[in-house]
VEXVODREN-340516 format. One record per residue: residue in three letters; x, y, z of N, C-alpha, C in turn. Coordinates in steps of 0.05 Angstrom, whole numbers. Layout:
N
+-------+--------+--------+--------+--------+--------+--------+--------+--------+--------+
: kolvo :    nc1 :    nc2 :    nc3 :   cac1 :   cac2 :   cac3 :    cc1 :    cc2 :    cc3 :
+-------+--------+--------+--------+--------+--------+--------+--------+--------+--------+
:   Ala :      X :      Y :      Z :      X :      Y :      Z :      X :      Y :      Z :
...
+-------+--------+--------+--------+--------+--------+--------+--------+--------+--------+
//
This chain:
97
+-------+--------+--------+--------+--------+--------+--------+--------+--------+--------+
: kolvo :    nc1 :    nc2 :    nc3 :   cac1 :   cac2 :   cac3 :    cc1 :    cc2 :    cc3 :
+-------+--------+--------+--------+--------+--------+--------+--------+--------+--------+
:   Gln :   1477 :    415 :  -1054 :   1479 :    430 :  -1029 :   1480 :    460 :  -1035 :
:   Ala :   1466 :    475 :  -1020 :   1464 :    504 :  -1024 :   1490 :    517 :  -1016 :
:   Ser :   1497 :    538 :  -1031 :   1521 :    553 :  -1025 :   1514 :    582 :  -1020 :
:   Ala :   1522 :    593 :   -998 :   1516 :    621 :   -992 :   1534 :    640 :  -1008 :
:   Asn :   1554 :    629 :  -1022 :   1573 :    646 :  -1037 :   1563 :    653 :  -1065 :
:   Ala :   1544 :    638 :  -1075 :   1535 :    643 :  -1102 :   1504 :    642 :  -1104 :
:   Val :   1493 :    662 :  -1117 :   1464 :    662 :  -1121 :   1460 :    652 :  -1149 :
:   Ser :   1446 :    630 :  -1152 :   1441 :    619 :  -1179 :   1413 :    626 :  -1188 :
:   Lys :   1403 :    611 :  -1208 :   1376 :    617 :  -1218 :   1356 :    612 :  -1196 :
:   Pro :   1332 :    624 :  -1198 :   1312 :    621 :  -1178 :   1304 :    592 :  -1173 :
:   Arg :   1301 :    585 :  -1148 :   1293 :    558 :  -1140 :   1280 :    559 :  -1112 :
:   Ala :   1266 :    538 :  -1106 :   1253 :    537 :  -1080 :   1274 :    533 :  -1058 :
:   Leu :   1270 :    546 :  -1036 :   1289 :    542 :  -1013 :   1273 :    530 :   -990 :
:   Gln :   1285 :    510 :   -978 :   1273 :    498 :   -954 :   1285 :    511 :   -929 :
:   Leu :   1271 :    531 :   -918 :   1282 :    546 :   -896 :   1279 :    531 :   -869 :
:   Val :   1259 :    514 :   -867 :   1256 :    499 :   -843 :   1252 :    469 :   -849 :
:   Gln :   1259 :    453 :   -831 :   1255 :    424 :   -833 :   1242 :    414 :   -807 :
:   Ile :   1228 :    392 :   -810 :   1215 :    380 :   -787 :   1232 :    358 :   -776 :
:   Asp :   1240 :    359 :   -751 :   1255 :    338 :   -738 :   1235 :    321 :   -722 :
:   Leu :   1227 :    298 :   -735 :   1207 :    281 :   -723 :   1217 :    267 :   -697 :
:   Glu :   1243 :    262 :   -696 :   1254 :    249 :   -673 :   1252 :    266 :   -648 :
:   Gln :   1257 :    292 :   -651 :   1257 :    310 :   -628 :   1231 :    327 :   -627 :
:   Asn :   1214 :    322 :   -647 :   1188 :    336 :   -649 :   1191 :    367 :   -648 :
:   Lys :   1208 :    377 :   -667 :   1211 :    405 :   -669 :   1217 :    414 :   -697 :
:   Val :   1215 :    440 :   -702 :   1221 :    452 :   -727 :   1249 :    464 :   -726 :
:   Val :   1265 :    458 :   -746 :   1293 :    466 :   -747 :   1298 :    485 :   -770 :
:   Leu :   1311 :    508 :   -764 :   1318 :    528 :   -784 :   1342 :    518 :   -800 :
:   Asn :   1340 :    520 :   -827 :   1362 :    513 :   -844 :   1379 :    538 :   -850 :
:   Glu :   1401 :    541 :   -835 :   1417 :    565 :   -836 :   1429 :    570 :   -863 :
:   Glu :   1438 :    549 :   -877 :   1450 :    552 :   -903 :   1431 :    564 :   -924 :
:   Glu :   1406 :    553 :   -924 :   1386 :    564 :   -943 :   1378 :    592 :   -935 :
:   Leu :   1377 :    598 :   -910 :   1371 :    625 :   -901 :   1392 :    645 :   -911 :
:   Gln :   1418 :    637 :   -911 :   1439 :    654 :   -920 :   1437 :    658 :   -951 :
:   Val :   1428 :    638 :   -966 :   1424 :    641 :   -994 :   1402 :    662 :   -999 :
:   Leu :   1380 :    660 :   -984 :   1358 :    679 :   -987 :   1368 :    707 :   -980 :
:   Glu :   1382 :    710 :   -958 :   1391 :    736 :   -949 :   1409 :    749 :   -970 :
:   Lys :   1427 :    733 :   -982 :   1445 :    744 :  -1002 :   1430 :    753 :  -1027 :
:   Ala :   1410 :    737 :  -1035 :   1394 :    744 :  -1059 :   1379 :    770 :  -1054 :
:   Leu :   1368 :    773 :  -1030 :   1353 :    797 :  -1024 :   1371 :    821 :  -1023 :
:   Glu :   1395 :    819 :  -1012 :   1414 :    841 :  -1012 :   1421 :    849 :  -1040 :
:   Glu :   1427 :    830 :  -1057 :   1435 :    835 :  -1085 :   1414 :    848 :  -1102 :
:   Thr :   1389 :    843 :  -1095 :   1367 :    855 :  -1111 :   1357 :    881 :  -1099 :
:   Gly :   1367 :    888 :  -1075 :   1358 :    913 :  -1063 :   1332 :    912 :  -1048 :
:   Val :   1322 :    888 :  -1044 :   1296 :    885 :  -1030 :   1300 :    894 :  -1001 :
:   Glu :   1281 :    910 :   -991 :   1283 :    920 :   -964 :   1264 :    905 :   -945 :
:   Lys :   1241 :    896 :   -956 :   1221 :    882 :   -940 :   1214 :    856 :   -953 :
:   Val :   1210 :    836 :   -936 :   1201 :    810 :   -946 :   1184 :    797 :   -925 :
:   Ala :   1164 :    782 :   -933 :   1147 :    767 :   -915 :   1149 :    737 :   -923 :
:   Ile :   1154 :    721 :   -903 :   1154 :    692 :   -908 :   1131 :    680 :   -893 :
:   Ile :   1115 :    665 :   -908 :   1091 :    653 :   -896 :   1094 :    623 :   -897 :
:   Gly :   1089 :    611 :   -875 :   1090 :    582 :   -873 :   1064 :    572 :   -861 :
:   Val :   1055 :    550 :   -873 :   1030 :    538 :   -863 :   1036 :    508 :   -857 :
:   Met :   1031 :    500 :   -833 :   1035 :    472 :   -826 :   1009 :    460 :   -817 :
:   Gly :   1005 :    435 :   -823 :    980 :    422 :   -814 :    978 :    393 :   -825 :
:   Ala :    958 :    380 :   -816 :    953 :    353 :   -824 :    945 :    351 :   -854 :
:   Phe :    947 :    328 :   -865 :    940 :    321 :   -892 :    912 :    329 :   -899 :
:   Arg :    908 :    344 :   -921 :    882 :    351 :   -932 :    866 :    369 :   -912 :
:   Thr :    879 :    389 :   -901 :    864 :    407 :   -883 :    863 :    436 :   -893 :
:   Gly :    869 :    440 :   -919 :    865 :    466 :   -931 :    890 :    484 :   -932 :
:   Lys :    914 :    473 :   -928 :    938 :    490 :   -929 :    942 :    503 :   -957 :
:   Ser :    940 :    487 :   -977 :    944 :    498 :  -1005 :    922 :    517 :  -1012 :
:   Phe :    897 :    511 :  -1004 :    875 :    530 :  -1009 :    881 :    557 :   -996 :
:   Leu :    889 :    557 :   -971 :    895 :    582 :   -957 :    917 :    598 :   -970 :
:   Leu :    939 :    584 :   -978 :    961 :    598 :   -991 :    953 :    609 :  -1018 :
:   Asp :    937 :    593 :  -1033 :    927 :    602 :  -1059 :    909 :    627 :  -1056 :
:   Leu :    891 :    626 :  -1037 :    874 :    649 :  -1032 :    890 :    674 :  -1025 :
:   Met :    910 :    671 :  -1008 :    926 :    694 :  -1001 :    942 :    705 :  -1025 :
:   Leu :    952 :    687 :  -1042 :    967 :    695 :  -1065 :    950 :    709 :  -1085 :
:   Arg :    926 :    699 :  -1089 :    907 :    713 :  -1108 :    900 :    741 :  -1097 :
:   Tyr :    895 :    743 :  -1072 :    889 :    769 :  -1060 :    912 :    788 :  -1064 :
:   Leu :    936 :    780 :  -1058 :    959 :    797 :  -1060 :    964 :    805 :  -1089 :
:   Arg :    961 :    787 :  -1108 :    965 :    793 :  -1136 :    945 :    814 :  -1146 :
:   Glu :    921 :    813 :  -1136 :    900 :    832 :  -1145 :    905 :    859 :  -1132 :
:   Lys :    913 :    860 :  -1107 :    916 :    885 :  -1093 :    943 :    899 :  -1100 :
:   His :    964 :    883 :  -1105 :    990 :    894 :  -1111 :   1002 :    878 :  -1134 :
:   Pro :    992 :    882 :  -1158 :   1002 :    865 :  -1181 :   1031 :    871 :  -1188 :
:   Pro :   1047 :    850 :  -1193 :   1074 :    855 :  -1203 :   1074 :    866 :  -1231 :
:   Lys :   1096 :    877 :  -1240 :   1098 :    889 :  -1267 :   1092 :    867 :  -1287 :
:   Gly :   1075 :    873 :  -1306 :   1069 :    854 :  -1327 :   1047 :    834 :  -1320 :
:   Tyr :   1037 :    835 :  -1296 :   1016 :    815 :  -1287 :    989 :    823 :  -1299 :
:   Val :    977 :    804 :  -1312 :    950 :    808 :  -1323 :    931 :    790 :  -1307 :
:   Ser :    911 :    802 :  -1295 :    892 :    786 :  -1279 :    877 :    766 :  -1296 :
:   Glu :    873 :    743 :  -1285 :    857 :    722 :  -1298 :    829 :    723 :  -1288 :
:   Leu :    824 :    739 :  -1267 :    798 :    740 :  -1255 :    781 :    761 :  -1269 :
:   Pro :    755 :    756 :  -1271 :    737 :    775 :  -1284 :    734 :    802 :  -1269 :
:   Glu :    738 :    801 :  -1242 :    737 :    825 :  -1226 :    757 :    822 :  -1203 :
:   Ala :    761 :    843 :  -1188 :    780 :    843 :  -1167 :    773 :    821 :  -1146 :
:   Cys :    794 :    808 :  -1136 :    791 :    787 :  -1116 :    786 :    800 :  -1089 :
:   Glu :    765 :    791 :  -1076 :    759 :    801 :  -1049 :    762 :    778 :  -1029 :
:   Val :    772 :    784 :  -1006 :    774 :    763 :   -985 :    746 :    759 :   -973 :
:   Pro :    737 :    734 :   -972 :    711 :    728 :   -961 :    709 :    737 :   -932 :
:   Asp :    685 :    744 :   -924 :    680 :    753 :   -896 :    689 :    733 :   -876 :
:   Trp :    686 :    707 :   -882 :    693 :    687 :   -862 :    723 :    686 :   -857 :
:   Val :    739 :    696 :   -877 :    768 :    697 :   -873 :    775 :    721 :   -857 :
:   Gln :    763 :    744 :   -862 :    769 :    768 :   -847 :    761 :    767 :   -818 :
:   Glu :    741 :    751 :   -811 :    731 :    749 :   -784 :    750 :    735 :   -765 :
:   Arg :    769 :    720 :   -776 :    787 :    703 :   -759 :    811 :    718 :   -751 :
+-------+--------+--------+--------+--------+--------+--------+--------+--------+--------+
//
């Protein structure tokens, strides 16, 4: 169980859950508090959380991977060495939407 009182080593946080009985998305307040505390302790002022929901095999992972590659090339973290031969560009069909 997550504790908002202690920030441990990095791990995945499940900020939302799907309630299939009531057909809704539920915010996990405890995990949100863990994230909030970690951000405060590290001095982060801005954060973006991206969630993608959809049916099985509809491109969710592809979309997130594409976005991550783009962000890494445009704003590389310290010590990041690109694995791509040239800068990653977002395809026109993505920009048009």
